[in-house]
C-alpha positions in Angstrom: 81.0 77.7 63.4 78.3 76.0 65.5 77.4 77.1 69.0 79.4 74.3 70.7 82.6 75.3 68.9 81.9 78.9 69.6 81.4 78.3 73.3 84.5 76.1 73.5 86.6 78.8 71.7 85.3 81.5 74.0 86.1 79.3 77.1 89.7 78.7 75.8 90.2 82.4 75.2 88.8 83.3 78.7 91.1 80.8 80.3 94.1 82.1 78.4 93.2 85.7 79.3 92.9 84.8 82.9 96.3 83.0 82.9 97.9 86.0 81.2 96.2 88.9 83.1 94.8 87.7 86.4 97.2 89.0 89.1 98.4 86.7 91.8 99.5 87.8 95.3 103.1 87.0 94.2 105.9 88.8 92.4 108.4 88.0 89.7 111.9 89.4 90.1 114.3 89.5 87.2 117.4 91.4 85.9 116.6 95.1 85.2 119.0 97.5 83.5 122.0 99.8 83.8 121.3 103.6 84.0 124.2 105.9 83.4 124.2 108.5 86.2 125.7 111.5 84.3 122.3 112.4 82.7 120.5 111.9 86.1 122.9 113.8 88.4 123.8 117.5 87.8 126.3 119.4 90.1 126.1 123.1 89.2 129.3 124.0 87.5 130.6 120.4 87.8 133.1 118.6 85.6 131.1 116.8 82.9 134.0 115.6 80.8 134.7 111.9 81.5 135.8 109.1 79.2 134.0 106.3 81.1 130.7 106.1 82.9 129.2 105.3 86.3 125.8 103.5 86.3 123.3 102.4 88.9 121.7 98.9 88.5 118.1 98.0 88.8 116.0 94.8 89.1 112.6 94.4 87.5 109.7 93.5 89.8 106.2 92.8 88.6 103.0 91.1 89.9 102.8 87.5 88.8 100.0 86.0 86.7 99.4 82.3 86.3 101.2 82.4 83.0 104.3 84.4 84.1 104.4 82.3 87.2 104.6 79.1 85.1 107.2 80.5 82.8 109.4 82.0 85.5 109.5 78.8 87.5 111.5 77.3 84.6 114.1 80.1 84.4 117.2 80.6 86.5 117.1 84.3 85.7 113.7 84.7 87.4 112.7 84.5 91.1 109.2 84.0 92.4 108.6 85.9 95.6 105.6 85.8 98.0 103.9 89.1 98.8 105.4 88.9 102.3 108.9 88.9 100.9 108.2 92.2 99.2 105.6 94.1 101.2 105.4 94.3 105.0 102.5 92.7 106.8 99.4 94.8 106.1 101.2 97.1 103.7 99.3 98.2 100.7 100.7 98.7 97.2 100.5 102.5 97.7 102.3 102.3 101.0 105.0 100.0 99.5 105.6 102.5 96.7 105.7 105.4 99.2 108.3 103.5 101.3 110.4 102.7 98.2 110.4 106.4 97.1 111.4 107.5 100.6 114.2 105.0 100.7 115.4 106.4 97.3 115.2 110.0 98.7 117.2 108.9 101.8 119.7 107.2 99.6 120.2 110.4 97.6 120.6 112.6 100.7 123.1 110.3 102.2 125.0 110.1 98.9 125.1 113.9 98.6 126.2 114.3 102.3 129.0 111.7 101.9 130.2 113.0 98.5 130.4 116.7 99.6 132.2 115.7 102.8 134.7 113.6 101.0 135.2 116.4 98.4 135.6 119.1 101.1 132.6 121.0 99.9 130.0 122.8 102.1 127.0 120.7 103.1 124.3 121.0 105.9 121.7 118.4 106.8 118.5 119.1 108.8 115.4 117.1 109.7 112.0 118.6 108.7 109.9 116.0 110.6 108.9 112.4 110.3 107.0 111.0 107.3 104.2 108.5 108.1 104.8 105.4 106.0 101.8 103.3 107.1 99.2 103.2 109.8 98.3 100.1 111.9 94.6 99.2 111.6 92.8 99.7 114.9 95.6 101.8 116.4 95.3 105.3 117.9 96.4 106.8 114.6 93.9 104.8 112.5 91.5 107.3 110.9 93.6 110.3 112.1 96.9 110.0 110.3 97.5 108.8 106.8 100.5 107.4 104.9 102.3 110.4 103.4 101.6 112.8 106.3 104.6 114.8 107.5 104.6 115.3 111.3 106.6 118.5 112.0 105.6 119.0 115.7 104.3 117.1 118.7 102.8 119.2 121.5 105.1 122.3 121.7 108.1 120.5 120.5 109.4 120.5 116.9 110.3 117.1 115.4 114.0 117.5 114.7 114.9 113.8 114.6 113.1 110.4 114.3 114.8 109.4 117.6 113.5 112.4 119.5 110.0 111.8 118.1 110.1 108.2 119.3 111.3 109.2 122.7 108.5 111.9 123.1 105.8 109.4 122.0 107.1 106.8 124.4 107.0 109.2 127.3 103.4 110.2 126.9 101.0 108.7 129.5 98.4 106.3 128.0 95.1 108.1 127.4 96.6 111.6 127.3 95.8 113.7 124.2 98.5 115.4 122.3 98.5 117.8 119.4 100.4 116.9 116.2 101.4 119.5 113.6 101.0 117.8 110.3 101.6 118.7 106.6 99.2 116.8 104.3 99.0 117.6 100.6 101.1 120.7 101.2 98.6 122.0 103.8 99.4 122.5 107.4 96.9 121.0 109.8 96.6 119.9 113.4 95.5 116.5 114.7 94.6 115.5 118.2 95.6 111.9 119.2 95.7 109.8 122.3 98.4 107.1 122.3 97.2 103.6 123.1 98.0 99.9 122.8 99.2 99.0 119.3 97.4 95.9 117.9 99.7 93.0 117.3 102.7 94.8 119.1 102.8 92.7 122.2 101.2 95.3 124.4 103.4 98.1 123.4 101.8 101.5 123.4 102.2 104.3 120.9 100.5 106.0 117.9 100.5 102.9 115.7 102.5 104.3 112.8 105.7 103.5 111.1 107.7 106.5 110.0 111.0 107.8 108.6 112.9 111.0 109.1 112.2 113.6 106.4 115.5 115.4 105.8 116.6 118.5 103.9 120.1 119.0 102.6 121.8 122.2 101.4 125.0 122.2 99.4 127.4 124.6 97.7 127.5 124.1 94.7 123.9 122.9 94.2 123.1 119.4 93.0 120.0 117.9 91.5 119.1 114.2 91.0 116.3 113.0 88.8 115.1 109.4 89.3 111.3 109.5 89.2 110.8 105.8 88.2 113.4 104.2 90.5 112.8 103.4 94.2 114.8 101.8 97.0 118.1 102.5 98.7 120.5 100.5 96.6 121.8 103.2 94.3 123.5 105.1 97.2 127.0 104.0 96.5 126.9 104.9 92.8 125.2 108.2 93.4 128.0 109.1 95.8 130.7 108.2 93.1 128.9 110.2 90.4 128.5 113.3 92.6 132.2 113.2 93.5 133.1 112.6 89.9 131.4 115.9 89.0 132.7 117.8 92.0 136.3 116.8 91.4 138.4 117.7 88.3 139.7 114.2 87.9 137.9 111.4 86.0 137.2 108.7 88.6 136.1 106.2 85.9 139.6 106.2 84.2 137.7 105.5 81.0 136.0 102.3 82.3 132.3 101.4 82.3 131.7 101.1 86.1 128.5 100.0 87.9 127.6 98.7 91.3 125.1 98.6 94.1 124.8 99.2 97.8 123.1 101.4 100.3 125.3 104.3 101.5 125.2 105.4 105.1 126.0 108.9 106.5 129.4 107.6 107.7 130.3 106.3 104.3 129.8 102.6 105.0 128.2 100.5 102.3 125.1 98.4 103.2 123.7 95.2 102.0 120.9 95.2 99.4 118.6 92.6 97.7 118.7 91.0 94.3 122.4 91.5 93.7 122.6 88.3 91.5 120.1 89.8 89.0 122.0 93.1 89.0 125.2 91.2 88.1 123.3 89.5 85.2 122.0 92.9 84.0 125.4 94.5 84.3 127.0 91.8 82.2 124.3 92.1 79.6 124.9 95.9 79.5 128.7 95.6 78.9 129.8 96.8 82.4 133.5 96.2 83.0 133.7 96.8 86.8 131.0 96.1 89.4 131.1 97.2 93.0 129.4 94.8 95.5 128.8 95.4 99.2 131.2 93.2 101.3 128.8 93.1 104.2 129.6 91.2 107.4 127.5 88.1 108.1 127.3 87.7 111.9 126.7 84.5 113.9 123.3 85.8 114.8 122.4 86.3 111.1 123.6 82.8 110.2 121.5 81.4 113.0 118.3 83.2 112.0 118.8 82.9 108.3 120.6 79.6 107.5 122.6 79.7 104.3 122.9 83.5 104.2 125.8 84.9 102.2 127.3 88.3 101.8 126.4 90.4 98.8 129.9 90.0 97.5 129.9 86.2 97.7 126.6 86.1 95.8 127.9 88.5 93.2 131.1 86.6 92.7 129.3 83.3 92.4 126.9 84.7 89.9 129.7 86.2 87.8 131.4 82.8 87.7 128.2 81.0 86.8 127.4 83.3 83.9 131.0 83.3 82.7 131.4 87.1 82.6 134.8 88.9 82.3 133.4 91.7 84.4 135.5 92.4 87.5 133.5 92.0 90.8 135.0 94.3 93.5 134.1 94.0 97.2 133.6 97.3 99.1 132.8 98.0 102.7 133.1 101.8 102.5 133.0 104.5 99.8 136.8 104.8 100.4 137.3 101.2 99.2 135.6 102.1 95.9 137.6 105.3 95.6 140.9 103.5 96.4 140.2 100.9 93.7 139.4 103.5 91.0 142.5 105.5 92.0 144.7 102.5 91.2 143.2 101.8 87.8 145.2 102.3 84.6 143.9 105.4 82.8 143.6 103.6 79.4 141.4 100.5 79.6 142.3 99.7 76.0 
């Protein structure tokens, strides 16, 4: 091979490698999988004998490359998303992952709380502090606090709710210094900080951090949930059903393969989530028979700000019709809607 051919081949290989490997500031979303919850959730002394199954659904999200971007643009089962549709403004990958893990933890805590309340079992819920999710560059907290810090006290007051923390910060005079009790990397430390104007916040003053309540839940019997690789809030509904299924003697599944999605709130209402069309596709591929979808209300304000917005249930039902699945799509507004539907099922799906 002469030098010209060798150079040309090398150039082609480099171009192909760049197309295949060079990350773009965009993401590809596609159907994920169904994960049976029985191996992931363990209620001590719970009832493990069920004929059917309850599964959470996932979507797959990956950074785009020029090659995957080109291929995905030709596929209905792929969605190309700008970075701003996935991460918040200024949010790093590390901060995004931290936020997703915190959303998953909140989802699990809400699910446990609702399930134990519905089953009439002892459960207590307390707030340990607020977890710093990200720090605004140039704000009072920049260089003092870090994403992942747990703030347990402000001045002489313990942080027993996110709302109380926000009220305390808002009441501090600008320029005053306050002491924060912080847990960082399992070590308790103190940080002095003076609230100031938050860059890009329209003149609002504060510390310049976003945060979420860090809660602790105690139950009897004990329950453990293992989902190390999964983030986000959307498994809350299915966690609740699986925990109840193990707490109660009856088999909620009635022998069916049941899946679904939806955030669960402390009051048992089911919240809207993203990517439900891909979850329906994945559920059909995995042989799911019944799929619970949030029947969220679309207000006039939402329609005005997001033209064409539809409820999760509408999207799920349309997707099911489009792919020609026999899977039953069931709308739910609350955990009780799901429980009522399961209660009315025949016990023998065959």
